[in-house]
N, C-alpha and C positions, 0 to 999 in steps of 0.2 A: 301587147300594144304599148307603144311609147309615144307620148305626146309632150310637146314643149310649148310654153307660153312665155312671152317676154313683155316687159314694159321698162321704161327708163329706171335703171337701178335695181331691177329684180328679174330673176329668171326662175321659172318653175318647170320642172320636168316630172313626169310620172309614168310609171309602168303599172302592171297589174298589182304589184306588191308595195311599191314605195312612191312617196312624193318627196322630191328634193327641191328645196327652195334656197336660192342664193340671193342674198340681199347685200347691196352695196352699203358699206359702213355708214354713209351719210343718210341712208334711209332707215337706219335702226331705230332712231327716236320716234318717228311717226308710227311705226309698227308697234313699238313698245307702248306708246300712248294709247293706241287702239285697244291693245290687250288690257291695259290698266283701267281704261274707262269701261270696258266690257265687264271686267271683274268687279269693279267697285261702283257700278252705277246704282241708281235708285232702286232697281229691281233685281238684286243679286239672286243667283240660283245656286243651291247647295252643290250641285254637280260641277259647276264651273269654278266655284270658290275653292273646292278642296281637291280637284283633280291634279295629280302630279304632272300631267302633260302641259297644262297651262303654266304652272310654275316653272317647268323646265324651259318653255319658250321665253318666258319673262326673264329668267336667269341668263339665258343665252344672249339676250339683247341688252342687258344692263350695261356691261362694259363697252360694247361697240357704240352704244348711245351716248357715251361720255359720262356715265354715272357710276357711282360706287354704292354698294349697299349701305355704307355708313351715312350716305346723304339722304337715305329714305327713312326718316324718322318722323312719325306723326303722332298727334294726340289721338287717344282712343276714340274720342267723339267724332273725329274725321272719318272713321270707319264704322260708325255706329250701325248702319243698315246691315252690312255683311256680318258683323259680329253678333248682332241681335238674331239674325237668321240662323247662324250656327248654334247659338245658345238655345233658341227655341226648338230647333230641329233635334238637337241632342236630348233635350228634356223630354220631348214628345216620343222619342225613340228609345228611352231608357239607357242612354249612353253614359258611362261613368265619367267621373271628373277628369281622370288622366287622359282618356280618349278625347274628351271634349277639349281639353287644353291643346292636345296635338292637332285636332281639327282647326282650332282657332289660329294656331301658328300657321298652318297651311293656308287658311282663309286670308290671313293678314299679309302673307308673303307677297311682295318682297319688303314690306314695310316693317320697321321695328317700332313697336308701340312705346311711347314714353308715358310715364306715370304722371297723372295730374294730381297736384296736391291741393 
């Protein structure tokens, strides 16, 4: 089965195995914004924060949205809720320090955390 849907600036087609989404460059920023707000909202979920699929979607939209990863630097306190969630989850699940740091990098992506002095 093959189905297609369209709206201004976006086309979505899917078969039994694949979903193909084509986004006009001018619509990259709104979609990126939705993903970032979903990932870093007040109620983050561990599976959304650390999944590679979400990060891949975000990464694919950064340049077309007119951003560079070097522009995405924030204070750790700006990401307090997701970072705290990862730290608490790792602690309660016996995750070692190296694995926790890797999860924190995935959770904070695409932002680079700056150190507060």
